[in-house]
N, C-alpha and C positions, 0 to 999 in steps of 0.2 A: 581099472584107472584111478590113479590119485587125484583126488580132487583137495583143494582148498577151499573153505566157505567160510569167510570171515567179514567181519565189521570192524570196523574203526573207526575211533573217536578223539577229538582233544578232551581234554580232561577240563575240573574246573576245579581249583583249589587240590588242596591233598588231604583232606579226608579219608580217601581212600586207604592210606598207610595205618591205619586205626584196623583194617581187616586184614591187610598183608599175611600171610600164611607160610612165606620164601619169597628169596629172592636167587639170583645168580648174574653175574656179568657173562655179557655175551659183548663178542668183537667180531666183527665179520668184512670180509674183502671182496669183493666182486673182481672175478677175471673172466668173463665173458657179456655180453651186452649186444643183443638183436633186437628187431623190434616186434618180435616173437618172444625171446628168451631171454632171462636173467640168471647166472649160473654165480653162486657164492660159495665161500669156504666160511663156517662158522665154528667157532669156539663158544659154547655156551654149558657155565661151569667147568665143569672136569671133562666135559665130551668135546669130539670134532664130528664134526658134519660137510655132507656137500649136497649141495641142494640146487635145483633146476626147478623153475618156475615160469611158468606162461606170463604174456603180457600184463602189464600189473592195470589198477584202476576200474579193477572187477570185483565183484561179489563171489563169484564163482572162479576158480583158476585152476589149473593144471599145476601140479606141486609132486615132485620128485626127490626125496631126502632118505640120505644113506650115512649110518654112522663109519666114522673113521677115526682113528687112532687122535687124541689131542695132538701129540708131537708134530705129525706128517700135518695136520691140519695148519698147526702155527706155522711151520715151514714153508707150505702151499701160500699162505697168506701173505706171507712175505716174499715170496718167489713170483708170485701172477697176479697179485692185485691190481687194476688198471687203475682204480682212482683211490681215494685216502679213505681209510678203515673207519667202520662204526663200530662204535661204543656205547653200549648203555648198561643199565643195569634192568633186569625184567622181575619185577613182583607178582607174584600168584594172589588174586584177590577174589575170592568166592563172592558171589552175589546171587541169588535166587535159582541155583542151582547150576549156574556157568561159573567156570573158573576162569577171569578178566586176566589178559594178560598187561600189566600196566609198566609202559617201558618208559625207566626216566634215561632220556639222552646226555651224552658226556662231550668232551670236547668241541669241534665246530658245530656241535648241533644240540648243545646243552642253551637248555630251559625248554626244550620242547620234552612234552609228556603225551603219550599215545594211551590207548586202552584199546586192546584188541578182545574179540570175542569169537573163539570158534565156533561155527555152527554144523549139526549134523546132517540139515539140508536147507535151499535157501531161501523157503519160505517158513522157516521157525521163527517162534515168536521169541524175542529177547527183552525182557524187562530191564531199563536201562537204571543203574545204579543213579543217586541224585549228585553223586560225583562227576557224572559223563556230561561234556557239553556236545559242542556242534559235530556230526558226523562227518568224516573225511574219508569213505569208503573207497569213493568214486575219483577221489582227488589226487591226481598222480604226484602232486609236490610231496605227499605225505610218504612218499614207498620211500624204502629203506635204500634201494639204488640211486635215487634221485638225490637223498639228503645226501649220499655219499658223494656224488657229484657237484652239487647245489647246496653246502651246509644250510641250517636253518640260519647260523648268525649272519651268514651275507644277504637273506632276505631284505626287503626295502619294507617301509612303514603300512603297507598294504598288504604285506606277506607274499610280494610274490619272488622268486629266483631270480638270480643276476639276469639269466637265460634259460627260456622254457622250451626246451626241443623238442616236447610231446611223446619222448618215447621212455620217459622212466617209468620203474617200477612201484 
């Protein structure tokens, strides 16, 4: 069984950039959304992927990801995306034995920067870097499929999307 165990945080400042060991652009589109499943096509650097994930807002989720040709991924994003695409630059930032993924969003989600740490097990201790802020692991507003549907730039001053239908990833 393929599981993703991930914690997600807002960031404070940009001092994480000093420790970045590399970055790549990610463009992704969603082609299916149900209360139990999100399905996406992603181009990550020079590779394409198709991914199926279980319900969002959880520490542990089912995730199945398969590499596909980049050209086919680009065509599928064009043909099958049901919502606007997500575009971001992912930076790899090591900290105390964990390589954090720091995503700097672009387009309609510009201004949002999230840091994610993949864990080996749900109760794994995680040292938090000083540039990590509020944890948003269980806050569905910060799921990528929710950000496709309700872009960050449309949120009100209290951080609320225009509509929150409760099924966002």
